[in-house]
BAFI-3210 file (N, C-alpha, C; in Angstrom, 3 decimals, decimal comma, padded with zeros to 6 digits):
// residues 180
n [1|2|3|4|5|6|7|8|9|10|11|12|13|14|15|16|17|18|19|20|21|22|23|24|25|26|27|28|29|30|31|32|33|34|35|36|37|38|39|40|41|42|43|44|45|46|47|48|49|50|51|52|53|54|55|56|57|58|59|60|61|62|63|64|65|66|67|68|69|70|71|72|73|74|75|76|77|78|79|80|81|82|83|84|85|86|87|88|89|90|91|92|93|94|95|96|97|98|99|100|101|102|103|104|105|106|107|108|109|110|111|112|113|114|115|116|117|118|119|120|121|122|123|124|125|126|127|128|129|130|131|132|133|134|135|136|137|138|139|140|141|142|143|144|145|146|147|148|149|150|151|152|153|154|155|156|157|158|159|160|161|162|163|164|165|166|167|168|169|170|171|172|173|174|175|176|177|178|179|180]
n.u [031,942|033,281|036,511|038,814|039,974|043,121|046,123|046,845|044,415|042,836|044,170|043,748|040,968|040,630|041,882|040,122|037,690|038,370|039,075|038,010|035,153|035,086|033,662|030,430|029,516|027,408|024,297|023,829|021,809|018,936|018,479|016,323|013,060|012,005|010,987|011,911|013,981|012,659|010,920|008,133|005,716|006,337|006,816|004,240|002,872|004,070|002,592|000,343|-001,756|-000,823|-001,348|-002,881|-003,560|-005,785|-004,282|-002,299|000,949|003,016|006,211|007,765|005,624|002,803|-000,092|-003,214|-005,722|-008,851|-011,330|-014,390|-015,511|-017,510|-019,022|-017,177|-015,033|-012,346|-010,628|-007,500|-005,509|-002,394|000,329|003,282|005,503|007,755|007,387|004,686|003,292|000,660|-000,443|-002,697|-004,426|-006,457|-008,413|-009,578|-011,797|-011,175|-013,059|-012,966|-012,525|-013,468|-015,679|-014,568|-012,080|-010,078|-010,904|-009,101|-007,253|-006,675|-004,613|-005,901|-005,537|-003,453|-002,637|-000,732|-000,534|000,609|001,472|-001,182|-001,794|-001,211|-003,725|-005,538|-006,879|-006,415|-008,729|-010,275|-012,867|-015,250|-018,077|-020,394|-022,817|-026,130|-025,548|-024,509|-022,410|-019,167|-017,122|-015,357|-012,375|-010,593|-009,009|-009,507|-010,908|-012,187|-014,416|-013,534|-015,580|-017,447|-019,046|-018,899|-016,846|-016,953|-015,322|-013,498|-010,428|-009,058|-010,100|-010,892|-012,253|-013,400|-013,799|-016,577|-016,809|-014,267|-012,328|-010,467|-008,814|-009,611|-009,008|-011,337|-013,715|-014,262|-016,778|-019,659|-018,577|-017,997|-016,240|-015,543|-014,822|-011,697|-011,226|-013,645]
n.v [-054,630|-052,642|-051,457|-051,404|-048,416|-047,036|-046,166|-043,567|-042,619|-042,742|-040,799|-038,454|-038,307|-037,930|-035,423|-033,851|-034,145|-033,024|-030,422|-027,162|-025,596|-022,637|-019,637|-018,621|-015,670|-013,281|-012,261|-008,943|-006,574|-005,125|-001,630|000,203|001,549|005,055|006,694|007,343|005,431|003,068|000,172|000,457|-000,733|-001,010|001,649|002,744|001,373|002,570|004,765|003,940|004,334|006,866|010,045|013,153|016,653|018,613|018,612|016,001|015,963|014,434|013,846|014,270|013,392|014,304|015,917|014,919|015,373|014,614|013,453|013,208|009,944|008,439|009,337|008,265|008,220|009,132|009,904|010,204|011,074|010,576|011,216|009,996|011,750|010,940|008,278|007,830|006,371|005,677|006,661|005,871|006,944|006,100|007,503|007,888|010,027|011,632|012,620|015,692|016,424|018,808|021,324|023,586|022,704|021,640|018,866|015,795|013,359|009,869|007,673|004,879|002,960|002,091|002,214|001,216|001,869|000,954|002,964|003,098|001,249|002,659|003,303|003,444|004,683|005,667|005,816|007,330|007,635|005,749|003,555|000,887|-001,036|-000,080|001,436|004,549|005,483|006,676|004,598|002,941|002,107|002,244|000,905|001,912|002,138|003,906|005,595|008,895|010,810|009,808|009,934|008,038|005,186|001,810|-000,279|-001,797|-002,696|-003,421|-003,409|-001,914|-001,869|000,320|-000,142|000,956|000,939|000,483|001,673|000,249|-000,991|-003,172|-005,568|-006,246|-008,091|-006,922|-006,768|-004,944|-002,558|000,857|003,713|007,208|009,210|010,646|012,968|014,179]
n.w [-011,221|-008,596|-008,250|-005,560|-004,114|-004,927|-003,079|-003,806|-004,824|-002,488|-000,971|-002,462|-002,307|000,457|000,776|-000,748|000,687|003,150|002,657|003,136|001,677|-000,342|001,010|000,095|-001,578|-000,107|-001,445|-002,641|-000,944|-002,370|-003,060|-000,941|-001,557|-001,628|001,407|003,847|004,103|004,541|003,361|001,121|002,155|004,887|005,441|005,071|007,136|009,290|009,959|011,313|014,086|014,600|015,941|015,105|014,445|012,498|009,512|008,046|007,201|004,782|004,154|000,997|-000,458|-002,389|-001,262|-002,079|-001,205|000,455|002,741|004,647|005,124|006,431|009,415|012,222|010,359|008,275|005,176|003,447|000,694|-000,922|-003,213|-004,635|-006,476|-007,989|-008,881|-009,124|-007,217|-004,900|-001,649|000,795|003,583|006,297|008,883|012,246|013,811|016,844|019,392|021,042|024,536|025,572|024,396|023,040|022,305|019,649|017,538|017,161|015,232|014,579|012,871|011,284|009,296|006,457|003,019|000,258|-003,145|-006,236|-009,127|-011,428|-014,521|-017,789|-019,068|-016,987|-013,827|-010,400|-007,757|-004,923|-004,627|-004,836|-005,259|-004,390|-005,918|-005,025|-002,817|-001,978|-000,461|-000,301|000,198|-000,961|-002,762|-005,820|-008,783|-011,879|-015,227|-018,081|-020,401|-021,417|-021,306|-019,552|-016,376|-014,344|-013,896|-014,620|-015,222|-013,321|-012,051|-009,696|-006,276|-003,097|000,202|002,746|006,123|007,858|010,562|011,723|010,112|008,744|005,815|003,217|000,663|-001,908|-003,976|-007,333|-008,420|-009,191|-008,268|-008,838|-009,997|-009,681|-012,506|-012,671|-014,108|-014,494]
ca.u [032,443|034,092|037,805|039,203|040,744|044,546|046,600|046,766|042,991|042,388|044,780|043,040|039,638|040,761|042,153|038,888|036,702|038,831|039,311|036,775|034,689|035,107|032,372|029,687|029,235|026,000|023,772|023,632|020,419|018,554|018,171|014,913|012,429|011,882|010,089|012,817|014,756|011,821|010,161|006,841|004,731|006,732|006,609|002,802|002,524|004,624|001,588|-000,736|-001,806|-000,306|-002,364|-002,574|-004,626|-005,963|-003,802|-001,097|001,874|003,884|007,353|008,035|004,370|001,846|-001,402|-004,246|-007,000|-009,612|-012,502|-015,189|-016,107|-018,732|-018,560|-016,070|-013,919|-011,876|-009,639|-006,584|-004,763|-001,117|000,976|004,723|005,696|008,830|006,966|003,231|002,717|-000,323|-000,545|-004,017|-004,529|-007,775|-008,278|-010,773|-011,857|-011,235|-013,812|-012,304|-013,245|-014,127|-016,289|-013,728|-010,824|-010,252|-010,856|-007,885|-007,451|-005,707|-004,559|-006,361|-004,994|-002,680|-002,576|000,159|-001,009|001,510|000,840|-001,965|-001,361|-001,412|-005,115|-006,382|-006,662|-006,739|-009,739|-010,761|-014,299|-015,929|-019,248|-020,763|-024,258|-027,004|-025,006|-023,786|-021,335|-017,866|-016,261|-014,565|-011,254|-010,436|-008,213|-010,538|-010,743|-013,442|-014,414|-013,250|-016,788|-018,319|-018,842|-018,558|-016,161|-017,288|-014,285|-012,634|-009,441|-008,812|-010,953|-010,713|-013,366|-013,070|-014,776|-017,152|-016,675|-012,873|-011,453|-009,526|-008,946|-009,464|-009,233|-012,639|-013,996|-014,619|-018,141|-020,567|-017,874|-017,785|-015,440|-015,699|-013,794|-010,956|-011,232|-015,027]
ca.v [-054,501|-051,465|-051,792|-050,635|-047,209|-047,127|-045,240|-042,224|-042,287|-042,448|-039,539|-037,364|-038,259|-037,343|-033,993|-033,245|-034,128|-032,217|-029,038|-026,378|-024,896|-021,179|-019,053|-017,991|-014,258|-012,965|-011,337|-007,583|-006,169|-004,021|-000,386|000,315|002,736|006,232|006,535|007,421|004,223|001,898|-000,315|001,143|-001,318|-000,629|003,094|002,950|000,880|003,456|005,778|003,360|004,805|008,230|011,063|014,451|017,654|019,283|017,856|015,203|016,120|013,294|014,341|013,637|012,959|015,387|015,700|015,037|015,649|013,520|013,959|012,327|008,769|008,287|009,631|009,207|007,773|010,051|009,362|011,178|010,461|011,203|010,628|010,239|012,232|010,254|007,039|007,755|005,505|006,324|006,306|006,214|006,793|006,300|007,974|007,964|011,271|011,488|013,791|016,393|016,405|020,107|021,809|024,515|022,063|021,025|017,405|015,260|012,154|008,789|006,865|003,515|002,029|002,687|001,382|001,655|001,390|001,378|003,734|002,244|001,178|003,881|003,604|003,368|005,710|005,261|006,715|007,074|007,956|004,630|003,015|-000,447|-001,237|001,058|002,194|005,714|005,881|006,584|003,830|002,030|002,635|001,359|001,188|001,751|002,851|004,124|006,651|010,224|011,599|009,155|010,372|006,857|004,108|000,523|-001,259|-001,708|-003,779|-003,791|-002,608|-002,020|-001,322|000,886|-000,496|002,153|000,814|000,507|002,432|-000,675|-001,128|-004,568|-005,874|-006,866|-008,342|-005,698|-006,834|-003,896|-001,335|001,868|004,820|008,462|009,593|011,723|014,174|014,605]
ca.w [-009,880|-008,337|-007,687|-004,377|-004,410|-004,628|-002,051|-004,380|-004,898|-001,127|-000,548|-003,142|-001,741|001,793|000,602|-001,226|001,755|004,288|002,249|003,256|000,482|-000,155|001,409|-000,991|-001,319|000,165|-002,456|-002,144|-000,735|-003,252|-002,359|-000,595|-002,127|-000,764|002,536|004,980|004,225|004,783|002,208|001,068|003,078|006,249|005,526|005,271|008,469|010,318|010,293|012,115|015,467|014,712|016,218|014,510|014,377|011,196|008,361|008,258|006,086|004,546|003,399|-000,282|-001,074|-002,627|-000,654|-003,108|-000,576|001,045|003,432|005,479|004,503|007,209|010,777|012,393|009,517|007,241|004,243|002,866|-000,403|-001,259|-004,396|-004,759|-007,850|-008,717|-009,530|-009,227|-006,188|-004,026|-000,238|001,316|005,031|006,901|010,263|013,074|014,564|018,288|019,853|022,139|025,813|025,755|023,155|022,299|021,952|018,323|017,474|016,549|014,460|014,744|011,654|011,535|008,300|005,374|001,821|-000,821|-004,445|-007,315|-010,201|-012,330|-015,917|-018,570|-019,416|-015,787|-012,803|-009,039|-007,198|-003,562|-004,685|-005,481|-004,560|-004,843|-006,006|-004,752|-001,689|-002,491|000,459|-000,965|001,101|-001,774|-003,527|-006,963|-009,964|-012,896|-016,493|-018,779|-021,414|-020,864|-021,097|-018,571|-014,998|-013,538|-014,590|-014,013|-015,543|-012,141|-012,080|-008,294|-005,397|-001,652|000,977|004,050|007,146|008,477|012,015|012,183|009,221|008,105|004,372|002,807|-000,740|-002,149|-005,400|-008,056|-008,952|-008,740|-007,838|-009,883|-009,486|-010,413|-013,471|-012,025|-014,948|-014,696]
c.u [033,335|035,388|038,067|040,087|042,211|044,914|046,495|045,317|042,458|042,939|044,050|041,626|039,658|041,004|040,875|037,867|037,094|039,073|038,004|036,434|034,788|033,710|031,718|029,392|027,748|025,499|023,551|022,152|020,084|018,269|016,680|014,333|012,333|010,853|010,939|013,521|013,943|011,182|008,782|005,823|005,053|006,535|005,141|002,392|003,026|003,639|000,497|-000,646|-001,314|-001,463|-001,919|-003,802|-004,637|-005,505|-002,521|-000,213|002,778|005,001|007,597|006,803|003,448|000,497|-002,466|-005,630|-007,670|-010,849|-013,184|-015,728|-017,488|-018,317|-018,308|-014,854|-013,633|-010,842|-008,772|-005,724|-003,517|-000,544|002,442|005,006|006,712|008,388|005,448|002,555|001,772|-000,202|-001,914|-004,009|-005,983|-007,539|-009,628|-010,695|-011,991|-011,882|-013,121|-013,181|-014,014|-014,601|-015,367|-012,345|-011,015|-010,152|-009,522|-008,216|-006,357|-005,772|-004,912|-005,846|-004,280|-002,597|-001,623|-000,370|-000,032|000,744|000,090|-001,374|-001,816|-002,877|-006,060|-006,026|-007,030|-007,699|-010,092|-012,257|-015,040|-017,085|-019,482|-022,273|-025,038|-026,510|-024,135|-022,696|-019,999|-016,871|-015,432|-013,461|-011,102|-009,466|-009,137|-010,159|-012,102|-013,291|-014,245|-014,508|-017,795|-018,000|-018,359|-017,900|-016,464|-016,321|-013,211|-011,735|-009,134|-009,672|-010,647|-011,919|-012,843|-014,167|-015,271|-017,056|-015,237|-011,952|-010,427|-009,857|-008,704|-009,755|-010,565|-012,789|-014,515|-016,065|-019,031|-019,913|-017,736|-017,109|-015,665|-014,523|-013,021|-010,954|-012,641|-015,263]
c.v [-053,293|-051,917|-050,926|-049,499|-047,460|-046,117|-043,812|-041,760|-041,913|-041,123|-038,349|-037,200|-037,606|-035,844|-033,271|-033,102|-033,225|-030,758|-028,260|-025,681|-023,399|-020,673|-018,412|-016,551|-014,079|-012,041|-009,962|-007,287|-005,057|-002,774|-000,299|001,577|003,869|005,998|006,458|006,097|002,966|001,457|000,336|000,590|-000,947|000,870|003,397|002,533|001,804|004,553|005,260|003,814|006,229|009,209|012,385|015,353|018,240|018,392|017,121|015,345|014,905|013,776|013,560|013,162|014,166|015,004|015,954|015,285|014,395|014,095|012,887|011,164|008,572|008,468|008,364|008,903|008,779|009,351|010,501|010,442|011,283|010,497|011,012|010,556|011,409|008,985|006,850|006,841|006,313|005,785|006,779|005,946|006,977|006,656|007,987|009,278|010,949|012,752|014,385|016,388|017,699|020,628|022,737|023,942|021,396|019,501|016,980|013,922|011,142|007,931|005,420|002,507|002,809|001,695|002,022|001,039|001,882|002,150|002,783|002,229|002,421|004,257|003,582|004,493|005,127|006,290|006,313|007,367|006,891|004,153|001,592|-000,580|000,041|001,932|003,323|006,220|005,649|005,877|002,801|002,800|001,722|001,855|000,878|002,463|002,963|005,210|008,006|011,022|010,940|009,647|009,217|005,810|002,798|-000,592|-001,160|-002,934|-004,314|-002,886|-002,919|-001,387|-000,815|000,485|000,779|002,106|001,034|001,396|001,553|-000,807|-002,590|-004,708|-006,604|-007,180|-007,061|-005,664|-005,745|-002,601|-000,417|003,074|006,068|008,664|010,758|013,031|014,741|015,980]
c.w [-009,741|-007,697|-006,474|-004,813|-004,064|-003,560|-002,556|-004,422|-003,511|-000,641|-001,173|-002,577|-000,358|001,698|000,179|-000,104|002,909|003,943|002,351|001,937|000,713|000,188|000,194|-000,620|-001,088|-000,931|-001,837|-002,011|-001,714|-002,427|-002,113|-001,198|-001,115|000,319|003,774|005,212|004,476|003,480|002,261|002,064|004,526|006,477|005,805|006,681|009,574|010,739|011,218|013,568|015,660|014,915|015,593|014,584|012,972|010,049|008,719|007,024|006,015|003,632|002,121|-001,030|-001,223|-002,019|-001,715|-002,526|-000,050|001,699|004,254|004,648|005,120|008,664|011,589|011,521|008,396|006,371|003,722|001,851|-000,705|-002,480|-004,402|-006,217|-008,632|-009,435|-009,590|-008,223|-005,305|-002,608|000,224|002,811|005,443|008,356|010,940|013,840|016,051|018,815|021,083|023,387|026,036|024,406|022,371|021,985|020,595|018,401|016,872|015,904|014,774|013,488|012,004|010,519|007,207|004,224|000,825|-002,116|-005,510|-008,383|-011,129|-013,736|-016,652|-018,796|-018,211|-014,820|-011,443|-008,457|-005,776|-003,482|-005,474|-004,610|-005,063|-004,817|-005,765|-003,602|-002,232|-001,539|-000,230|-000,046|000,354|-002,483|-004,725|-007,999|-011,130|-014,186|-017,162|-019,819|-020,743|-020,552|-020,146|-017,164|-014,120|-014,415|-013,880|-014,388|-014,454|-012,100|-010,679|-007,433|-003,937|-000,977|002,316|005,021|007,814|009,997|012,484|011,362|008,525|006,619|004,007|001,318|-000,880|-003,637|-006,061|-008,541|-008,326|-008,279|-009,043|-009,233|-010,314|-011,351|-012,866|-012,820|-015,152|-014,158]
res [m|v|k|a|c|s|t|l|c|r|s|l|l|a|v|f|l|l|t|p|l|p|a|l|a|e|p|e|e|p|e|e|p|a|g|e|g|l|a|d|a|d|f|a|k|s|f|l|g|k|a|y|d|h|e|l|e|v|g|g|w|a|d|l|g|g|g|l|v|f|p|p|i|y|i|q|q|y|r|r|e|e|d|g|t|y|l|v|l|t|s|r|e|v|v|a|a|e|a|d|t|p|a|s|f|v|v|t|d|a|l|i|v|p|q|p|k|k|d|a|a|f|s|i|a|c|v|q|g|e|d|e|t|l|r|f|l|g|e|a|k|g|k|e|d|d|e|w|w|s|d|v|r|r|a|w|e|i|s|l|e|t|g|k|i|a|s|v|p|t|k|g|v|r|c|t|n|p|d|w]
***
């Protein structure tokens, strides 16, 4: 049986229950990666819908090139030197109203890919099966003297209609050896 609390016990219990607990310190927010103060994913999304002519420069990122995927979808690849992260932008060509006016582009999607592991490489020149359209991206590895690498760890597909990038299974995807 539990004995009733004495007057002293009740007083201590009341003090304990009525005393506010000290405020817990809020954990500090980690510093955000480069990209004008935005997290990488938000930084990439900031390009969606951006219109540009000729080339799109991205401050702090090296332009690794790109090109036509399939009319009117284009791709451009960038790399951040400090950590090897890749930024891939797909764009849709907007046909000019007049023949002598240069065409412009609108960014349709963006993908951030962390630097691949030591023995792998990231490529924007990948295909799947018999389709030779370079509309796949991948993180792959292979022998130095092979033109195509089929050991693909991760893969993405570019929609030829919208320019959107989506993760896909790696089965049947092969990527060009970047050193070929």
